[in-house]
C-alpha positions as CSV (number, residue, x, y, z in Angstrom):
1,X,61.0,24.4,-100.1
2,X,63.4,26.6,-98.1
3,X,62.1,28.6,-95.3
4,X,63.3,32.0,-94.1
5,X,64.5,30.4,-90.9
6,X,66.7,27.9,-92.9
7,X,68.2,30.7,-94.9
8,X,68.8,32.8,-91.7
9,X,70.4,29.8,-90.0
10,X,72.7,29.1,-93.1
11,X,73.7,32.8,-93.1
12,X,74.4,32.8,-89.4
13,X,76.5,29.6,-89.8
14,X,78.5,31.2,-92.6
15,X,79.0,34.4,-90.6
16,X,80.2,32.4,-87.6
17,X,82.7,30.5,-89.7
18,X,84.0,33.7,-91.3
19,X,84.2,35.4,-87.9
20,X,86.2,32.5,-86.5
21,X,88.6,32.7,-89.5
22,X,89.1,36.4,-89.1
23,X,89.7,36.1,-85.3
24,X,92.2,33.4,-85.9
25,X,94.1,35.5,-88.4
26,X,93.9,38.5,-86.1
27,X,95.3,36.4,-83.3
28,X,98.1,35.3,-85.5
29,X,99.0,38.9,-86.3
30,X,98.7,40.3,-82.8
31,X,100.8,38.2,-80.5
32,X,100.2,39.1,-77.0
33,X,102.3,36.4,-75.5
34,X,105.4,35.3,-77.6
35,X,105.9,32.2,-75.5
36,X,103.3,30.1,-77.3
37,X,104.2,26.4,-77.6
38,X,102.9,26.3,-81.2
39,X,104.0,29.2,-83.6
40,X,101.0,31.3,-84.6
41,X,101.1,30.4,-88.3
42,X,101.1,26.7,-87.5
43,X,98.2,27.2,-85.0
44,X,96.3,29.1,-87.7
45,X,96.9,26.2,-90.2
46,X,95.8,23.7,-87.6
47,X,92.6,25.6,-86.9
48,X,91.8,25.8,-90.6
49,X,92.2,22.0,-90.9
50,X,90.1,21.5,-87.8
51,X,87.4,23.6,-89.2
52,X,87.4,22.3,-92.8
53,X,88.7,18.7,-92.4
54,X,91.4,17.2,-94.6
55,X,92.6,19.7,-97.2
56,X,95.1,19.6,-100.1
57,X,98.1,21.7,-99.4
58,X,97.1,24.2,-102.2
59,X,93.6,24.6,-100.6
60,X,95.1,25.1,-97.2
61,X,97.4,27.8,-98.7
62,X,94.5,29.5,-100.4
63,X,92.4,29.5,-97.2
64,X,95.4,30.9,-95.2
65,X,96.1,33.4,-97.9
66,X,99.6,32.1,-98.3
67,X,101.6,32.7,-101.5
68,X,104.7,31.0,-102.8
69,X,106.4,34.3,-103.3
70,X,109.2,35.4,-100.9
């Protein structure tokens, strides 16, 4: 049986993960210092892989909201 505390913990974990993703994407869009050693898009992709583990390229693109259109 699932307790209220378990549900709240799961919701907090999900919220923290979503917040981390949003902050990473925001950081990518707002470059305060353009002298980063790793380009922001690559840094975001690395953070996503770090958070979710090994991903197929299509899944990484979906999580990074990247499309094949130019």
